[in-house]
Each structure stands twice: as structure tokens, then as C-alpha cells.
N, C-alpha and C positions, 0 to 999 in steps of 0.2 A: 677365306672362301666367301664369295658374294652369294647371298641367299638366293636359291633357285637357279644359280648358274655355277655348278661345281667345277666346270672347266675353265672359268675365268679367274685369273690371278689378280687379286687386288693390288693397286699401285698407289704409292704415295704421290700426292700432288707435288710436282716439281715446278715451283714458281718463284718469281722474284719481282720486285718493283710493283707496278700497278696491278699485275695479275695476282700477286701475293695478297695485296690489300683487298682486292675484289673477292678472293676466296676465304679471307680470314673469318673464323667463326666467332671470335670474341672481340668486340670493338669498345674502346674507351671513348667517353664523351665528357668534356668539362662540365656539362650541365648536370652530371650525376655526381660531381665532387662537392664535398662540404669542407670548408676551410675553418679550422679552429683558431680562436684568438683568446689571449689572456688580457683582461682589462683591469686597470688599477686607477686609483684616484690621482688627481694632480693635473697639471697642464704641461704640454710640451715634453711629455715623457715617452721615450722609445728606448726601453732598457733591454740590453742583450740578455739572453738566457744561456749561461755558459754550457749547460749540458745539452742544449739544442741549438747548435750553430745555425744562424740564419733565421731564428725565431726570436720574438721580442714580447715584452710586456708593454702594453700601450696605455696611455691615458686616452680618454674619450676623444679629445680633439685630434690626436695623432692617429687613432684608429680610423676616424672619418677620412683622413687623407689616404690611408692605406686602402680603404675600401674602393677607391677609384680603380685599383687594379682588379679587384673582384668583379666589378661591373664590366670592365673592358674585356676581360677574358672569358666571360660567359659562365662563371662558376655558379653552381646550383644554389649555393647559400653559404651561410656561416653559422658556427656554433660558438657561443660565448661562455667563458669561464671568468668569474669575478675574483679579484683579490681585494679583500676588505681592508679598511683602515685599522679596525680592531676586531680580533677574534675573541669569542667568549664561549661559554658552555651551552648557550641556547641558540647559537648561529644567528644572532639578532639582525645583522645587516643583510642576511639572505632574503628576508621578507620585508625589509624596511622600504618605505616609499622613496627614500633618498639613498638606497643602496647603490653600489657601483653598477650593477647590471640594470637596475631600473632606470637610472639616469642615462646610461648608455643606450638602452633601448629607445627611449624617447628621442634622444638626439639622432640616433641612426635612422629612425623612421621618418624624422623630419627631413633629413638630407637624402636618404636613399630608400624611399618607400617601396621600390621594386625589388630590393634585396630580401630574400627569405632569411629569417633569423630564427635559429633554434636556440633555446636556452636550456642548459644543463641544470637539472634539479637534484641537488645533493647538499648535505650539510658539511662535508669534510673541509672544503675550502674556508669555511667560516667558523669552524670549531677550534677552540684553543688546544684541544687534544688531538685533532686531526682525524677523528673517526667520522663515519658516515651517519651517525645517529646519536640520540641522547643516551648517555651512559649512566649506570647506577654507581653506588659507592664502591663497588668492586671492579669497576671498569668494564662491565658487561653492557653491550649495546642493547637497549630496550626497544624491541621492534614496534610494538603497538603505539607507544608514546611518540616515536619518531614519525609515524604516519601523519599525525596532526600537523607537525611542522612542515613536512613535505607538501601537504595540501596548501598550507599558507604560502609557501614559496611559489608554488605553481600558479596560484591565483594572482599573486602579486606580479609575476612576470606576464601573465595574460593581460592584466589591466594596463601594464606599461607598454604593450605592443608586440609581444612575442608571437611568432607565427606557428611554432611547434614547441611543445613542452616535452623535455626528454629526461625522465627520471633515471638516475644512474646509481642509486644507493643500494639496490638489491634487497631492500626490506620486503618481507612477504606482505602482499595485499596493497602495495602502494599504488598500483595502477588503478584499482577500483576506488581507492580513497581519493585520488586526484581527479578521476573522471567524475565522481559524484560532486566534489567541490566545484569543479568547473561548470558542470551542468546546472548546479543550484544557483550560480551567479550569472547564467545566461551565455556561457561559453560552450554550448553544446557542440559547436562545429570546430572547436580547437583540437587539432590532432595531437595524439600522444605517441612519441617515439620512445619505446621502452628499451632500455639496456637489459634485454631479457636473459641474455647469456653473457654475464660479465665474470670473467675468471680472476682468481687470485693470482695475478701474474707478476713476474719479475720485470716485465717490460714497461711498467708504469713509472719507473724511477725518475726519468727526466721531467715528466709531468709534475710529479710531487715536488720536485725542486722548483719548477716554474711557479707553482701555486702555493708553495710553502705549506704542504699539507701531509707531510710524513706523520704517521701515527706516533704520538709521544709515548705510547705503551702498547704492548701486544701487537697484533696484526689484524688483517681484515678477512682472515680465512673462515671466520664463523658466519659470515654473511655473503662473501663472494664464493664463486664456484671452484671446486677442485679441478685442476688441469687434467686429471686423469679421467674425468667423467664426460661422456657425450650423451648418454641416455637422459641424464639429468637436464641437459640443455633442451631436449625435446619437451620434457615435462614442464620446465619453467616457462618456455615459450608458449606452450598451450595455455597455461594458467594466465599469462599476461594478455593473450588474445581474448580469452574468456572474460577478463576483467575490463576490456575495452581498449586495448592497445591498437593503434592504427598501423604503426610501423614497428617492426621488431629489429633487434640488433645483436650482433656478436662482437665481443671485445675481449682480447685483441683479435686481429685478423690473421696475420701471417702464420702463426703457430696453430691456428684453429680453422684452417681451410676445410677440413673434413666436417667440422661442426656447421660451418656456413652451408656446405653442400647438403648435409642431412636436413637442416632446418628448412632450406628452400624446397627440397623434395617433399618434405612432410606437410608443409603448410601452404605453399604457393601464395604467400602474402608478401607485401613490400618489405624488403630486407636490407638493412644497413649493416656495414662492417666498419669497425673503427681501426684504422691503421695507426697504431698508438705511438707515443713518443719514443719508446725504446727502439721500435722498428725503424722509425725515422732516423734516430741518432746513430744506429748501427751503420746504415748505408751512408749517411753523411760523413761519419768518421772514416770509414773505409775508403770513400772517394777522396777525402782530403789527404789521406796517406798514399793515394795513388794505387790502391789495391784493386779497385773496380772502377768501371765507367759509370758515373752517377746517372747520366741520362738514360742509358739502356737498362740499368738496374732498376730504376724507379718505374719505368714503363713496364718492365717484365713483372715486377712485384704487384703493381696495381692491376695488371692484366690477370694475374693469377687469382686475385681477390674477386674480380669481376667474373672470371671463368668458373669459380667455385659456386657462384650464385648470388652474389651481392648486387642489388639494384642501385644502392647508394654507397659511396665510399667516403668516409670521413678521414682526411689525411692532411698532415702538415706539409705534404708535398703537392697539395692540390694546385696551387698557383704555378709551381714549377712544371708540373705535368701538363697543365692546361696550355701553358706557353709552348711547350714542345709540340703538343697535338695541333694547336692552331698553326704553328709554323709549318708543320708537315702538310697540312691541308692547303696552305698557300703556295707550297713549293711546286 
């Protein structure tokens, strides 16, 4: 029933082609996509990731070649994940001036100053044990001690040329600590994109393979969120905003569309969603087996994330989807 007109029967819009596009409520745009990249030391390296077909670990020189596609397709930006030469119990390379991310940032900004670069701030990729923080003799992650290291990493990335700092560790108080460290060194205008609702998900497996950061003991459930909780996501997001986050995030995206919607409705702030490695690999595998059409499935998946309320979508399908969208516009 149409409000105020009880005798009028509502009708579904029957449209196709150009009319369907004109009436579509949710539109995807490549400028809202962020493409993740794994960077490692060396030269001439473009190494396949077996659990993520079509994705690679790049040396810095090879990444610079790859970024021509990012620039040409109008992608909104990239997010970098580093693979160090040596992992230790203090995540030393994460905040080293000669760390893989720091070196890549300087080279990238020299070649592509126009590309927006987000740097993921966490210890797991650089730790010998694979956890996201400093651990004690019993293997328990020490929240407050970890904050000091996160601030060091964030400041190091800012100095090397990062455009956005994105803490993903889920330690309590890390946004406040990072904001203070950045402000004290003159980076008051450096945005923070907080992984405010990061769940302890089974969909991270391919990423952990790519970055070689599976926990060597225990799991990450003590600091990542319970998949059964959504009220907690509202609480965590509010805390991060109060501490100075500029952009908030939900990770993963596809199994947490309700959380994306709730957070967007509650806060009306810039919201990112991470379409994670397991979500990518599921569609990739099914399409390779001929079970689904990859192109239509990818666009439908990304549309659902956008429709739920995400302003920014981080996805390994960013380039693939951008090419589809650009081709459709030119048709």
C-alpha cells in the first residue's frame, strides 16, 4: 500500500538495459575500491599465491609495474602488507627505516605520487609467532606493551609517505595511542582508518598463507571479535571514533553485511568494508570449476557490500571489477 493512497497498488519497476541502470539504487564506482598488495624483498619477484589464484607477492620493482593498472583503471587506492626478510619477537622490521613497507612507500610515492596508499599497522606479519602483539612467557598477548610498538610502526609509515594509517591489530586503545604519536610528530592531518570491527573469522586463511602469519600457537580469539556479536561492534566502533579514528571498518564483509548496515546507521561516518581473502578465493575457485559466472558473481557481491552501507570496499577483486565497470560504461 502506498502511503496516503490506499487504493493504489504498488508495482515493481519492470526495466532492463539503460532504464534499469537509470533506476538502480546502488551503484559501484572504481574510485571507491582499494586494492590490497603483498610486498616482499628482492628484485624481479612476482610470486604466485597458491591459495589466491590471480594474486601475487611482489618485489617493489614489480609492484611499480603493476600499479600502472591501478592508475589506468581509476582505482581509489591501494593497501600494502609487508613480508619481512626476518621475523622476530619484537616485529623489528615493521618499524625499521629499511623495512619492506618503508622502502616500497618511498619508491611508490616517487613514481606514483597521485596514488593513495594505505598502510596496514599490525605486528602479525613481522612476528616469529604470528600473533598481533607482544606475548608473555605464557603466550598471552600483552595489550598495553603492544601499543608502544603500534605507535612506532604508524609513525614510521607516516614518515615514509603513507597517506592513511590503518591499525588492524584490535588492541584496546591503539587508535588513541597512534593518534597521539602522530600528532606529537607533526602529523595531525594524517587520517586513521581503524579496523574497528575485526572478527575472528575463518575467512582469513588465504591471507595468512600469503603473508606467512599463521599463529604458531593458540588463536586470535582473545583480541578479535566473536562472530556471534554485533552489539559489540557498535561499542568498539564508538570507542575508536572517540579516540580519533577518521574512517571505520568492518572485516570480513560478506558474512557481516548486517554489521556494516548497523554501523552505518548508527554513526553516519566514512565506513570501509574488507572483502577478505577467503571470500575472494571462494568465488575464484567456484568460477574456475565452472560452478558460477565470475563476472556476475563479483559484481553482485560487491554491490551487496555497497548496498549494506560501505563507502569504501577493500577487495582483491578491485581491478577485475573496475575493468568490468569501465567496459560497461564505454559500451
